[in-house]
C-alpha positions in Angstrom: -27.4 -39.8 -1.6 -24.9 -39.1 -4.1 -27.1 -35.8 -5.2 -26.9 -34.5 -1.3 -23.4 -35.6 -1.5 -22.2 -33.2 -4.2 -23.6 -30.5 -2.5 -22.4 -30.2 1.0 -19.1 -31.0 -1.1 -19.4 -27.9 -3.2 -20.8 -26.1 -0.2 -17.8 -26.5 1.3 -15.1 -26.0 -1.9 -17.4 -22.8 -2.0 -16.7 -21.8 1.9 -13.4 -22.2 1.5 -12.8 -20.3 -1.6 -15.0 -17.4 0.0 -12.6 -17.0 2.5 -9.1 -17.6 0.9 -10.6 -14.3 -1.7 -11.5 -12.2 2.0 -8.5 -13.4 3.3 -6.6 -11.8 -0.3 -9.1 -8.9 -0.3 -7.8 -7.8 3.1 -4.0 -7.5 2.0 -2.9 -3.6 2.7 0.1 -3.3 0.7 -1.8 -1.5 -2.4 -0.1 -1.2 -5.3 0.4 2.4 -6.3 1.1 3.3 -9.4 2.1 6.9 -11.3 3.3 10.4 -10.0 0.1 10.1 -7.4 1.0 6.6 -6.5 4.0 7.2 -5.6 3.1 10.3 -3.7 0.2 8.8 -2.1 2.7 5.8 -0.8 5.8 8.4 0.6 3.0 10.5 2.1 1.8 7.1 4.0 5.1 5.8 5.1 6.0 9.2 6.3 2.8 9.6 8.5 3.2 6.2 10.0 5.8 8.4 12.3 8.2 5.9 13.5 6.5 2.9 12.1 7.0 4.5 8.5 10.0 3.7 6.5 11.4 6.7 5.4 13.9 5.1 2.9 11.1 4.5 1.1 9.0 7.5 1.7 12.5 9.5 1.2 12.5 7.5 -2.6 9.3 7.6 -3.6 8.9 11.3 -3.0 12.4 11.9 -4.8 11.1 10.1 -7.4 7.6 12.9 -7.5 10.0 15.8 -7.1 12.4 15.1 -9.8 8.8 15.2 -12.6 6.9 17.7 -10.8 7.9 20.0 -7.8 4.9 21.8 -7.7 2.9 18.5 -7.6 0.6 18.9 -4.2 3.2 19.2 -1.0 5.6 16.7 -2.4 8.6 18.9 -1.2 7.5 19.3 2.2 6.8 15.9 2.8 9.9 14.8 1.5 11.8 17.5 3.6 10.2 16.5 6.4 11.6 12.8 6.0 15.3 14.0 5.1 14.6 15.7 9.0 13.8 12.6 10.6 15.9 10.5 9.1 18.5 12.8 10.3 19.8 14.6 6.4 19.5 17.5 6.9 
């Protein structure tokens, strides 16, 4: 009787642990590291359109441009983010 109770309890704890792990893994906030990460962060915020945070995009892309102005399309996205923000 005790063995069966233990198995049932361990299955419940395993199920709860699994659900917690899955819910934490589904978080959309991706940590960005380095210049490439800052570029991706700025680009992602810009691509969201009106739902995106242009201040975050501008900050991230300014950081990238200060380190390497020729990095991918960082100047283009930065200019377009300025335009959307009304900083002409």
